[in-house]
N, C-alpha and C positions, 0 to 999 in steps of 0.2 A: 400175427404172422411174420411181420418184419423183424420182430424181436427174436423169434425162434430161428428165422433164417440167418440172422446175424450171429446167433449162438452156433448154429451149424457151421457157418463159414469159419468160425474161430476154433472149430474142433470140439465144441462142447456137446455132450450127450444130454438130452433132456429126459428126465424121468417124471412122467405124469403118474401121480399116486394111484389113481383108480384104473389106470390103463396099462402102465408099464413103461418100458424104455422106448424113446423115440430117437432114432439115429439118423444121420445124414445119408440114408440109403433110399433106394427106390420105394421100398415098402414103408419106410418111416415117413417119407414125404407124402405118399399116397394116404396113409392113415391120418396124417396131420391135415391134409386137404379135406378128407372126409369129415373129420371132426369140425373143422371150420365151416364147412357147408351145412352141417347139422345145426351148429350154433347160429349161423345166419338165418336159417329157416325158422328156428325157434324164436329168434328175435322178431322176425317179420310176423310170425303168428301172434306174438304178444302185442305188437302194434295193432294188428287187425282186430284182435279181441278188445283192446282198449278203445279203438275208434268205434266199434259196434256198440260197446257199452255206453260211450258218451252220446252216441246218436239216439239210443233208446232213452237215456236219461233226459236229453233235451226235449223229448216229446212230453215229458211230465212237467207240469207247471210248478210243482212243489220242490223240484230239484234245481239248485243254483250252482253253477260252476264258479270256482274261484274261492278266494279266502272269505270266510264269514265276516260280517260286519261286527265291529267291536261294540258299537253303541246302537241301541234301537232308535227308530225314527222319532219316537216320542221324547227320548232323551235329548236328541239333537234339537228338536223343536223347542223344548224347555230351555236349553242353553241359549238358543237364538233369542228367545223372549228376554232372558236375563241380560243378554248382550245389549238390548235396547236401552237399559238404564245403568249398566255397569261396564267396566273395562274388560278387555280380553283376559288379562291376568286374573282378575277376580272370578270370572266365569270359569276359567281353567282350574283355579284352586277349589272352587265350589263343586264343580261337576266332574273333574278329572278328565275332561275332554281338552285335548291340546289346542293351542292357538291356531296351528296350521289346519287342523280339522275344522275348527270353527270358521276360519276364513273361507275354506272350500265350501262348507255348507251354506255360508252366507252368500257366496257368489252363485251357487246353484239355485238358492231361493230367489235371488234377484233375477236370474235368467228365466225362471219359471213365471215370474210376474210379468215379464215383457211380452 
């Protein structure tokens, strides 16, 4: 809206391809306001539908929000067992699991033991 108003103030006529010409007139401003109101309503409807979908998905146990895990739990456990006898670098080279992921998994494992 601010961009279009700035253009209007500079004397620029805005041509919307599927609507036509918008000018700095009463009808032009009315039409622009109407389009902006419809766009805002559509955005709000999209947000509402997204929130409803998330709420329904959270009720199911098999749906998990967020990025999927790169490694399975068994792969991490295997890497942690290897870590007992070898270095982080060797485990990283063998399993493909990064050192930082191994450190986080080891900390998590230690917290669960306490």
